[in-house]
N, C-alpha and C positions, 0 to 999 in steps of 0.2 A: 945052700939053705936060702929060701925066699925071705926077703925083708918084710917084716910085719910091724907097722907103726900103729900102736894102740895105747890109749890111756884108759884107766878106770877111775871113777870118782866115788866118794862116799861122803856123807855128811855126819858130823858129830857136833851137835849144838850149832854154833855159828862158824865152825871150821870146816871148810871144804878140803877133804883129803884127796890128793891127786897122785896116782901111781902109774908109772910106765910099765905096762904088762906086755909090751911088744919086745922084739928082739933087736931093735936098733935105737939109737939116741932119738929122743923126742925133743926137738929144739924149735919150738913154734910159739906163737901167741895163742893163748887159750882164752876164748871168749866165754863170759858167764852173763846171762841175762837175768835180771832181778825184777820182779813185778809186784807192785802193791799200790794200785791206783796210778802210780807213776812208774815208768820203766827206767831202770838203771842198767848200764852196760859196764862190765868190768873186763878189761883186757889185760892179761898178765903174761909176760914172757916166761915160758917154762923150758928149762933145759935139764933133762933127766936122762941118765943112762938106763938101760934095761934093769928093772927091779928096783930102781930108786923111787922115792916118794918125796912129796913136799906138801905144804899146807898153805891154804889161803884163808885168812881170817876175814870173813865178810863184815865183821864189826868195824874193821879198819876203813871200810868204804861206805858204810850205810848208817843212817840214823836208826835209833832203837825203834823197832816195829816188828810185825810179822810179814813175811815175804814168801813168794813162790820163786824158786831158783831153777833155772834151766841151763844145761850145758849143751849147746848145739852140736859140738863135735862128737859128743857121745850119744846125743839124742836122749838125754836122761833129765828128768825133772824131779824136784823135791818140793812138796807143799807144806804150808804152815810152818815156815822156818822162823824161829825167834832170834832176833839179833839184838 
């Protein structure tokens, strides 16, 4: 079987949900770019087995405001995110 390393993200409020949908362990830094006049970069070490999930609460890293959130690894963005 070919190794397939892939994550998927979803956003629920200020919580970024991260799931390993590949068939091998995902053990890497996940970069998240946050834009709102100022750019914030969040780098979080993620270590997930296939099928496992974790959460990243953006409110732990950002002041209260509205943001655009971009996950470069997945090439996915979320607009007008309230934190």
